[in-house]
NUBAZA-664292 format. One line per field, with one value per atom (N, C-alpha, C): residue number from 1; atom name; x, y, z. Coordinates in pm, whole numbers. Layout:
% NUBAZA-664292
miza <- [NUM, ...]
vexfi <- [CA, ...]
X <- [X, ...]
Y <- [Y, ...]
Z <- [Z, ...]
***
This chain:
% NUBAZA-664292
miza <- [1, 1, 1, 2, 2, 2, 3, 3, 3, 4, 4, 4, 5, 5, 5, 6, 6, 6, 7, 7, 7, 8, 8, 8, 9, 9, 9, 10, 10, 10, 11, 11, 11, 12, 12, 12, 13, 13, 13, 14, 14, 14, 15, 15, 15, 16, 16, 16, 17, 17, 17, 18, 18, 18, 19, 19, 19, 20, 20, 20, 21, 21, 21, 22, 22, 22, 23, 23, 23, 24, 24, 24, 25, 25, 25, 26, 26, 26, 27, 27, 27, 28, 28, 28, 29, 29, 29, 30, 30, 30, 31, 31, 31, 32, 32, 32, 33, 33, 33, 34, 34, 34, 35, 35, 35, 36, 36, 36, 37, 37, 37, 38, 38, 38, 39, 39, 39, 40, 40, 40, 41, 41, 41, 42, 42, 42, 43, 43, 43, 44, 44, 44, 45, 45, 45, 46, 46, 46, 47, 47, 47, 48, 48, 48, 49, 49, 49, 50, 50, 50, 51, 51, 51, 52, 52, 52, 53, 53, 53, 54, 54, 54, 55, 55, 55, 56, 56, 56, 57, 57, 57, 58, 58, 58, 59, 59, 59, 60, 60, 60, 61, 61, 61, 62, 62, 62, 63, 63, 63, 64, 64, 64, 65, 65, 65, 66, 66, 66, 67, 67, 67, 68, 68, 68, 69, 69, 69, 70, 70, 70, 71, 71, 71, 72, 72, 72, 73, 73, 73, 74, 74, 74, 75, 75, 75, 76, 76, 76, 77, 77, 77, 78, 78, 78, 79, 79, 79, 80, 80, 80, 81, 81, 81, 82, 82, 82, 83, 83, 83, 84, 84, 84, 85, 85, 85, 86, 86, 86, 87, 87, 87, 88, 88, 88, 89, 89, 89, 90, 90, 90, 91, 91, 91, 92, 92, 92, 93, 93, 93, 94, 94, 94, 95, 95, 95, 96, 96, 96, 97, 97, 97, 98, 98, 98, 99, 99, 99, 100, 100, 100, 101, 101, 101, 102, 102, 102, 103, 103, 103, 104, 104, 104, 105, 105, 105, 106, 106, 106, 107, 107, 107, 108, 108, 108, 109, 109, 109, 110, 110, 110, 111, 111, 111, 112, 112, 112, 113, 113, 113, 114, 114, 114, 115, 115, 115, 116, 116, 116, 117, 117, 117, 118, 118, 118, 119, 119, 119, 120, 120, 120, 121, 121, 121, 122, 122, 122, 123, 123, 123, 124, 124, 124, 125, 125, 125, 126, 126, 126, 127, 127, 127, 128, 128, 128, 129, 129, 129, 130, 130, 130, 131, 131, 131, 132, 132, 132, 133, 133, 133, 134, 134, 134, 135, 135, 135, 136, 136, 136, 137, 137, 137, 138, 138, 138, 139, 139, 139, 140, 140, 140, 141, 141, 141, 142, 142, 142, 143, 143, 143, 144, 144, 144, 145, 145, 145, 146, 146, 146, 147, 147, 147, 148, 148, 148, 149, 149, 149, 150, 150, 150, 151, 151, 151, 152, 152, 152, 153, 153, 153, 154, 154, 154, 155, 155, 155, 156, 156, 156, 157, 157, 157, 158, 158, 158, 159, 159, 159, 160, 160, 160, 161, 161, 161, 162, 162, 162, 163, 163, 163, 164, 164, 164, 165, 165, 165, 166, 166, 166, 167, 167, 167, 168, 168, 168]
vexfi <- [N, CA, C, N, CA, C, N, CA, C, N, CA, C, N, CA, C, N, CA, C, N, CA, C, N, CA, C, N, CA, C, N, CA, C, N, CA, C, N, CA, C, N, CA, C, N, CA, C, N, CA, C, N, CA, C, N, CA, C, N, CA, C, N, CA, C, N, CA, C, N, CA, C, N, CA, C, N, CA, C, N, CA, C, N, CA, C, N, CA, C, N, CA, C, N, CA, C, N, CA, C, N, CA, C, N, CA, C, N, CA, C, N, CA, C, N, CA, C, N, CA, C, N, CA, C, N, CA, C, N, CA, C, N, CA, C, N, CA, C, N, CA, C, N, CA, C, N, CA, C, N, CA, C, N, CA, C, N, CA, C, N, CA, C, N, CA, C, N, CA, C, N, CA, C, N, CA, C, N, CA, C, N, CA, C, N, CA, C, N, CA, C, N, CA, C, N, CA, C, N, CA, C, N, CA, C, N, CA, C, N, CA, C, N, CA, C, N, CA, C, N, CA, C, N, CA, C, N, CA, C, N, CA, C, N, CA, C, N, CA, C, N, CA, C, N, CA, C, N, CA, C, N, CA, C, N, CA, C, N, CA, C, N, CA, C, N, CA, C, N, CA, C, N, CA, C, N, CA, C, N, CA, C, N, CA, C, N, CA, C, N, CA, C, N, CA, C, N, CA, C, N, CA, C, N, CA, C, N, CA, C, N, CA, C, N, CA, C, N, CA, C, N, CA, C, N, CA, C, N, CA, C, N, CA, C, N, CA, C, N, CA, C, N, CA, C, N, CA, C, N, CA, C, N, CA, C, N, CA, C, N, CA, C, N, CA, C, N, CA, C, N, CA, C, N, CA, C, N, CA, C, N, CA, C, N, CA, C, N, CA, C, N, CA, C, N, CA, C, N, CA, C, N, CA, C, N, CA, C, N, CA, C, N, CA, C, N, CA, C, N, CA, C, N, CA, C, N, CA, C, N, CA, C, N, CA, C, N, CA, C, N, CA, C, N, CA, C, N, CA, C, N, CA, C, N, CA, C, N, CA, C, N, CA, C, N, CA, C, N, CA, C, N, CA, C, N, CA, C, N, CA, C, N, CA, C, N, CA, C, N, CA, C, N, CA, C, N, CA, C, N, CA, C, N, CA, C, N, CA, C, N, CA, C, N, CA, C, N, CA, C, N, CA, C, N, CA, C, N, CA, C, N, CA, C, N, CA, C, N, CA, C, N, CA, C, N, CA, C, N, CA, C, N, CA, C, N, CA, C, N, CA, C, N, CA, C, N, CA, C, N, CA, C, N, CA, C, N, CA, C, N, CA, C, N, CA, C]
X <- [10937, 10801, 10745, 10664, 10608, 10501, 10453, 10342, 10208, 10211, 10080, 10042, 10132, 10096, 9994, 10047, 9963, 9851, 9863, 9761, 9638, 9643, 9528, 9424, 9458, 9363, 9304, 9176, 9114, 9185, 9211, 9272, 9213, 9083, 9020, 9054, 9115, 9152, 9292, 9379, 9519, 9539, 9605, 9642, 9785, 9870, 10008, 10068, 10171, 10240, 10388, 10460, 10604, 10681, 10811, 10904, 11014, 11034, 11140, 11227, 11359, 11459, 11415, 11351, 11297, 11165, 11106, 10970, 10861, 10775, 10648, 10556, 10502, 10409, 10296, 10182, 10068, 10006, 9965, 9892, 9744, 9661, 9519, 9456, 9337, 9270, 9231, 9236, 9200, 9061, 8962, 8830, 8820, 8925, 8921, 9012, 9058, 9156, 9101, 8973, 8920, 8897, 8841, 8816, 8942, 9051, 9184, 9243, 9238, 9290, 9213, 9079, 8996, 9028, 9046, 9079, 9213, 9310, 9444, 9442, 9361, 9345, 9284, 9183, 9108, 9207, 9308, 9398, 9525, 9527, 9640, 9720, 9713, 9790, 9718, 9728, 9652, 9720, 9841, 9915, 9951, 9895, 9938, 10068, 10183, 10305, 10318, 10283, 10282, 10197, 10154, 10087, 10161, 10198, 10265, 10226, 10288, 10257, 10382, 10389, 10499, 10444, 10498, 10463, 10555, 10500, 10584, 10580, 10549, 10532, 10656, 10773, 10890, 10970, 10927, 10992, 10971, 11073, 11064, 11123, 11155, 11230, 11137, 11012, 10918, 10781, 10687, 10556, 10475, 10422, 10346, 10193, 10122, 9974, 9898, 9948, 9902, 10009, 9982, 10082, 10119, 10015, 10045, 10035, 10126, 10126, 10106, 9989, 9966, 10028, 10102, 10167, 10121, 10065, 10024, 10109, 10196, 10279, 10210, 10190, 10119, 10220, 10183, 10259, 10166, 10202, 10135, 10217, 10159, 10242, 10278, 10196, 10228, 10339, 10343, 10449, 10559, 10547, 10647, 10652, 10561, 10561, 10508, 10568, 10521, 10475, 10388, 10333, 10298, 10339, 10313, 10201, 10095, 9976, 9986, 9971, 9985, 9860, 9831, 9721, 9761, 9736, 9778, 9651, 9664, 9557, 9600, 9508, 9537, 9427, 9432, 9337, 9391, 9315, 9361, 9243, 9222, 9309, 9281, 9381, 9357, 9266, 9189, 9095, 9109, 9093, 9090, 9013, 8956, 8872, 8966, 8917, 8978, 8970, 9075, 9077, 9093, 9059, 9077, 8987, 8873, 8788, 8852, 8929, 8997, 9119, 9199, 9325, 9313, 9278, 9264, 9388, 9517, 9626, 9630, 9557, 9566, 9505, 9425, 9368, 9478, 9585, 9701, 9775, 9804, 9878, 9807, 9675, 9598, 9602, 9592, 9602, 9741, 9844, 9979, 9992, 9942, 9951, 9872, 9745, 9666, 9751, 9815, 9887, 10004, 10083, 10202, 10185, 10079, 10059, 9926, 9834, 9705, 9606, 9638, 9543, 9427, 9304, 9187, 9137, 9116, 9078, 8925, 8848, 8696, 8648, 8559, 8510, 8600, 8703, 8790, 8715, 8717, 8633, 8692, 8816, 8868, 8993, 8975, 9091, 9136, 9214, 9278, 9426, 9496, 9642, 9692, 9800, 9857, 10002, 10073, 10207, 10223, 10157, 10166, 10066, 10090, 9990, 9864, 9750, 9626, 9607, 9683, 9666, 9776, 9847, 9959, 9897, 9958, 9908, 9995, 9926, 10003, 10035, 10114, 10137, 10289, 10376, 10518, 10591, 10532, 10612, 10555, 10473, 10443, 10569, 10589, 10698, 10672, 10559, 10537, 10527, 10556, 10563, 10685, 10668, 10781, 10893, 11012, 11125, 11216, 11263, 11353, 11348, 11446, 11458, 11359, 11339, 11254, 11338, 11293, 11364, 11366, 11489, 11507, 11522, 11431, 11425, 11489, 11593, 11666, 11610, 11621, 11577, 11681, 11642, 11737, 11862, 11850, 11969, 12072, 12040, 12136, 12177, 12153, 12194, 12340, 12417, 12561, 12621, 12714, 12788, 12872, 12854, 12932, 13047, 13170, 13284, 13301, 13322, 13359, 13485, 13498, 13627, 13735, 13863, 13981, 13993, 13960, 13978, 13869, 13779, 13651, 13687]
Y <- [12196, 12169, 12298, 12289, 12408, 12441, 12566, 12609, 12550, 12500, 12457, 12317, 12214, 12080, 12052, 12046, 12012, 12111, 12239, 12335, 12309, 12217, 12190, 12116, 12045, 11970, 12062, 12031, 12112, 12072, 12177, 12155, 12047, 12029, 11930, 11781, 11766, 11637, 11598, 11698, 11679, 11646, 11536, 11491, 11539, 11531, 11570, 11600, 11684, 11711, 11734, 11720, 11737, 11719, 11722, 11693, 11597, 11493, 11395, 11379, 11408, 11404, 11483, 11600, 11685, 11645, 11536, 11492, 11541, 11613, 11653, 11537, 11543, 11438, 11493, 11425, 11465, 11332, 11338, 11216, 11254, 11162, 11175, 11056, 11072, 10954, 10855, 10728, 10630, 10651, 10697, 10722, 10830, 10912, 11033, 11008, 10885, 10865, 10903, 10863, 10890, 11038, 11107, 11248, 11322, 11285, 11352, 11327, 11204, 11183, 11250, 11257, 11329, 11476, 11535, 11673, 11701, 11619, 11639, 11610, 11516, 11490, 11613, 11664, 11779, 11902, 11907, 12019, 11996, 11880, 11866, 11741, 11676, 11555, 11436, 11426, 11334, 11195, 11185, 11062, 10997, 10875, 10794, 10722, 10761, 10705, 10563, 10551, 10420, 10425, 10303, 10278, 10161, 10179, 10075, 10073, 9982, 9970, 9946, 9995, 9974, 9908, 9801, 9737, 9788, 9861, 9920, 9831, 9701, 9612, 9622, 9614, 9614, 9742, 9847, 9970, 10058, 10062, 10141, 10278, 10320, 10447, 10568, 10550, 10647, 10578, 10654, 10605, 10616, 10506, 10511, 10509, 10584, 10589, 10456, 10361, 10229, 10148, 10018, 9926, 9942, 9961, 9971, 10105, 10148, 10287, 10257, 10316, 10308, 10434, 10430, 10538, 10554, 10663, 10698, 10815, 10794, 10886, 10944, 11078, 11147, 11245, 11273, 11371, 11460, 11589, 11683, 11695, 11650, 11638, 11781, 11878, 12009, 12075, 12061, 12131, 12036, 11910, 11802, 11796, 11855, 11840, 11707, 11653, 11525, 11541, 11461, 11471, 11324, 11295, 11161, 11172, 11096, 11094, 10968, 10972, 10862, 10838, 10713, 10681, 10561, 10559, 10452, 10368, 10232, 10144, 10027, 9983, 9867, 9761, 9655, 9547, 9420, 9311, 9189, 9121, 9146, 9223, 9368, 9453, 9595, 9627, 9734, 9770, 9916, 9952, 10092, 10094, 10207, 10210, 10194, 10130, 10120, 10253, 10292, 10415, 10379, 10259, 10213, 10302, 10352, 10433, 10572, 10620, 10753, 10736, 10633, 10602, 10454, 10426, 10290, 10198, 10250, 10160, 10113, 10180, 10136, 9996, 9952, 9820, 9718, 9724, 9628, 9650, 9775, 9800, 9764, 9785, 9732, 9585, 9514, 9367, 9325, 9390, 9360, 9387, 9490, 9532, 9429, 9387, 9282, 9154, 9111, 8991, 8986, 9091, 9100, 9136, 9217, 9269, 9231, 9187, 9146, 9263, 9376, 9493, 9470, 9479, 9472, 9596, 9617, 9737, 9722, 9794, 9787, 9844, 9770, 9813, 9778, 9703, 9662, 9552, 9568, 9466, 9330, 9307, 9168, 9153, 9164, 9163, 9017, 8971, 8840, 8849, 8749, 8738, 8773, 8841, 8875, 8828, 8804, 8760, 8611, 8587, 8451, 8359, 8229, 8129, 8147, 8116, 8131, 8055, 7951, 7872, 7905, 8015, 8057, 8101, 8061, 8095, 8214, 8325, 8438, 8545, 8649, 8767, 8795, 8759, 8759, 8885, 9003, 9126, 9179, 9106, 9141, 9105, 9191, 9170, 9045, 8992, 8874, 8749, 8751, 8644, 8559, 8428, 8343, 8342, 8379, 8383, 8264, 8198, 8090, 8001, 7913, 7826, 7715, 7662, 7542, 7421, 7318, 7188, 7144, 7117, 7065, 6913, 6853, 6707, 6661, 6568, 6520, 6372, 6337, 6202, 6102, 5975, 5871, 5866, 5889, 5872, 5986, 6087, 6198, 6197, 6086, 6085, 6085, 6028, 6020, 6122, 6199, 6300, 6232, 6267, 6215, 6317, 6272, 6359, 6351, 6457, 6448, 6375, 6309, 6250, 6354, 6305, 6398, 6475, 6413, 6489, 6575, 6597, 6680, 6824]
Z <- [9599, 9573, 9521, 9422, 9366, 9457, 9452, 9539, 9493, 9376, 9317, 9360, 9362, 9387, 9497, 9628, 9739, 9768, 9714, 9736, 9654, 9556, 9475, 9554, 9653, 9731, 9842, 9871, 9978, 10104, 10190, 10315, 10401, 10391, 10471, 10430, 10308, 10258, 10304, 10335, 10358, 10505, 10528, 10665, 10702, 10601, 10622, 10477, 10476, 10349, 10380, 10274, 10293, 10160, 10176, 10063, 10114, 10033, 10066, 9946, 9971, 9850, 9726, 9758, 9644, 9589, 9637, 9586, 9678, 9625, 9707, 9727, 9851, 9879, 9964, 9965, 10049, 10089, 10218, 10273, 10291, 10249, 10268, 10343, 10394, 10459, 10347, 10369, 10267, 10209, 10298, 10255, 10152, 10144, 10056, 9936, 9906, 9799, 9662, 9636, 9507, 9483, 9591, 9587, 9552, 9631, 9618, 9475, 9427, 9298, 9185, 9203, 9096, 9102, 9214, 9227, 9153, 9191, 9121, 8973, 8928, 8783, 8720, 8779, 8720, 8702, 8799, 8795, 8720, 8639, 8547, 8573, 8681, 8710, 8648, 8521, 8441, 8431, 8466, 8444, 8578, 8597, 8712, 8676, 8732, 8694, 8750, 8876, 8937, 9060, 9103, 9228, 9289, 9423, 9490, 9641, 9717, 9853, 9933, 10051, 10153, 10271, 10316, 10441, 10552, 10647, 10756, 10889, 10875, 10986, 11083, 11037, 11132, 11118, 11051, 11039, 11166, 11245, 11367, 11359, 11230, 11211, 11253, 11260, 11308, 11331, 11393, 11422, 11293, 11236, 11111, 11148, 11066, 11089, 11081, 10994, 10978, 10919, 10904, 10858, 10711, 10626, 10480, 10435, 10349, 10289, 10138, 10089, 9941, 9875, 9776, 9719, 9568, 9540, 9396, 9351, 9252, 9189, 9068, 9073, 8960, 8898, 8767, 8691, 8605, 8606, 8520, 8393, 8287, 8160, 8100, 8134, 8083, 8160, 8289, 8372, 8410, 8390, 8427, 8581, 8651, 8797, 8843, 8947, 9005, 9148, 9184, 9321, 9370, 9487, 9539, 9646, 9622, 9707, 9789, 9922, 10012, 10093, 10122, 10207, 10286, 10420, 10514, 10542, 10532, 10565, 10656, 10736, 10825, 10783, 10855, 10836, 10782, 10798, 10744, 10681, 10550, 10463, 10469, 10435, 10426, 10301, 10313, 10208, 10165, 10038, 9995, 9861, 9828, 9703, 9580, 9473, 9348, 9278, 9205, 9125, 8973, 8936, 8799, 8705, 8746, 8663, 8638, 8731, 8713, 8630, 8654, 8577, 8545, 8416, 8375, 8396, 8375, 8409, 8551, 8645, 8783, 8798, 8698, 8706, 8725, 8644, 8657, 8785, 8824, 8942, 9067, 9070, 9180, 9195, 9085, 9088, 9137, 9092, 9139, 9290, 9341, 9482, 9559, 9503, 9575, 9580, 9472, 9464, 9561, 9563, 9644, 9788, 9821, 9954, 10016, 9936, 9997, 10014, 9961, 9964, 9877, 9929, 9858, 9802, 9681, 9617, 9593, 9675, 9664, 9532, 9468, 9339, 9216, 9239, 9123, 9044, 8907, 8829, 8825, 8850, 8847, 8931, 9062, 9156, 9176, 9084, 9084, 9075, 9106, 9099, 8953, 8953, 8821, 8802, 8914, 8902, 8958, 9072, 9134, 9072, 9084, 9045, 9129, 9067, 9132, 9261, 9278, 9396, 9508, 9482, 9570, 9707, 9815, 9946, 9995, 10033, 10094, 9991, 10041, 9966, 9986, 9895, 9906, 9951, 9931, 9965, 10105, 10170, 10312, 10396, 10497, 10595, 10671, 10688, 10770, 10688, 10555, 10467, 10506, 10520, 10558, 10450, 10494, 10399, 10432, 10330, 10345, 10221, 10218, 10102, 10102, 9982, 9973, 9964, 10022, 10009, 9871, 9827, 9696, 9692, 9619, 9618, 9492, 9513, 9396, 9367, 9242, 9205, 9259, 9273, 9320, 9239, 9108, 9018, 9056, 9132, 9155, 9302, 9376, 9512, 9527, 9435, 9446, 9356, 9406, 9330, 9222, 9099, 8993, 8950, 8966, 8929, 8778, 8710, 8566, 8545, 8431, 8393, 8393, 8415, 8421, 8285, 8173, 8052, 8003, 8088, 8054, 8063]
***
């Protein structure tokens, strides 16, 4: 981790910092997400590489601050440095401020995160489903989403297995 990355943020914004597999990360309170991202953008991290979510519902590997971890991967295009900004949220549904005004591509990623995890991005201009049909119930990447097969209904003409002819 370079000495520059996490030091760009005011100490009062940082909850935790570290390095995982060579990647620098900083955790901030959800209420400070826009302030932290604006500060990092002002200091050169102008590219939002991705925004995603992790549901820690059944992850007992450690004690998590909240169920959902929002992850914002940023890159400084001049130095090629990357920094991962994290915020943990709870709630049903969980809420955090939208950052689409700071990073316009976040518009789509926030919609995807809403669609898959149910995270509500406050102030988003059009928080609607982007991957699932509009009438879909639930959020498929949540750990409490029911997993299992769907009953396959065959038509009456396919009730009997037809064996292909021997010369086929």
